N, C-alpha and C positions, 0 to 999 in steps of 0.2 A: 905340505906340513911332512917334512924330515917323520921316519920313525924315529925314537927314542928309544927302543928298548926293539931286541930280534928275541924271537922267537924258536927254537928247536925244528918247527911248523914250515916258519916262515921262508919263502923265496924276496915277494917281495912284497911292497908294502906304499900303495900309491892316496894317499888323504886326497882323495879333490874335492868334498864338501864345499869347505868355500867355492869351487865352479858354476854350485847347487844340484853333482852330482854325490857317488855313495861310496868310502870308504873302500878300494880297493886290493883284495887280499892272493896273492897265487902262491896256492901252495908248496913246495921242496916236490922234487921230481920223492915218487915211493909215496907219497898221500894226500890224499881227497876229504871231500869235507863232508861227502852225502857217507853215512853207513850203505848207501847198497851198493854190495864190493859188483866195484865193473864197471860204475857212473861215473867215471872217471871224473868226477867235478871236482876242477878244480883254481879257478876261479868265483870268486864272492865277488858282489859288495856287498855295504854293512851302512848300515843308517849311525851306530854309535863304535863304537874302540870295542864298547864293553863286549855288543854284542857280535863284532869282530870276533876278540883274544876267548869266549867261551865257547865259537866253532873254532876256531886254532886248535886248541887247547883238547877241542873231544873230537876230531882226525884222524882217521884212521887209513891204514894198509892199505895203498890203492897196487894193486897190479895188471891194471892194462897197459896193451904195447906199448903206448908212449911214454908210459910216466919207468918200464924196459925195458923201452931205446935210452930212452934219455938217461940213466944210470950207467947203459953196457957204454955204450958215449964219454961217460964221465969216469968213469970204470972207477960207479960208487956201485958197492951190494949193502942190501937194500939191513934197514937199517940204520945206519951209518950219514950224517950230516953232512947236503951236497955239500952246504955254503962254507965249510970243512976237513968234511972228510975224519973227524972222528963219529965212534962209536956211541949210539946215542939209546938211548930205553925208552 
């Protein structure tokens, strides 16, 4: 199922629930699901869209080495949406 509305924190959205799997959400570099700073949880599976969007909205900044590298390679500064290189709040 294709994602209908994009949130600034979402890099990729893959709905595999019809296959018996989860809704898989990947966050943009510079964001993580866990409030445990440095945990670097960038991909998470969900059972419902509401559950996924609640966690996407509460994603926090991430400065793990993977995010820093991805942002440098894309010439992106923290706080800039990786998808369109626009400053986000």
